[in-house]
N, C-alpha and C positions, 0 to 999 in steps of 0.2 A: 032689227030682227030680234025676236025673243029666243034666246038660246035654250030656254027650257022646253021649247016646242020641237027641238031637233030630235029625230029618232036615232037612237043608238042601238045597233044590233049586238046581241050577245048570246053566248051559249052558257048553260048552267049544268053543273054535274056535282053530285055528292051531297053530303049533309055535314053539319058541324059549323065551326066558326067560319065566317065569310072570308074569302080570299079573292082578291081581284088580280087578274092577269091582264097586262096591257102589252100589245105587240110593239115591235120596233118599227123603224122607218121602212116604208114600202111593204109592211106586213099586214096581217089581219088576224083576228082572234082564232080562226080555224088552224092557223099555223102552230098554235099552242096546244093542240089536242093531246099529244102524247104526255106533255107535262101535266095538263089538266087531269087526264085519266089517273096518273100516278097520285097526284095531290088529292083527288076527290075521295080517296080511301079514308081521309081524315078531315077533310075540309069541304065546305060548300063553295065551289070554285066558279067564278064568273070570268069568262074570257070575252072581252069586248072588242068591237071594231070601233076605233076612233072615227070621228067625222071624216068623210072623204075616203074611207077605207071599207073594204068588204061591202056589206049591205046597209051600212049606216048612211044617214042623210049627208048630202053635200052642202057645204057652206060657201058663201061668196069670198071669204078671205082665209088664207092659211096663216094662222097666228097661234103660237103656243099658248098665249093667254086665253084666247077664245076656246081652244081645245080644253084648257083647264076649267073654264067656266061651264062648258057643256058637260064635262065629266062630273063636276061638283053637283050640278043640277040632277044628273042621272043618279048619283049616289044618294041624294035626298029622297 
């Protein structure tokens, strides 16, 4: 499977230097809304849903290395 083809759902708020927020275990990006609102006064904040969370694509294997590859492709 090509990890670059995985859809990552995210929310964006604010302007300025880019800042990426990643949720914890069993979470999703929307859980970070209050933090994002505060930080968006000074930053361009991206709150993402990792694969298999929120509205992001599901993958056949849960592996932290695969999550990392998918995230790196999204960042590019």
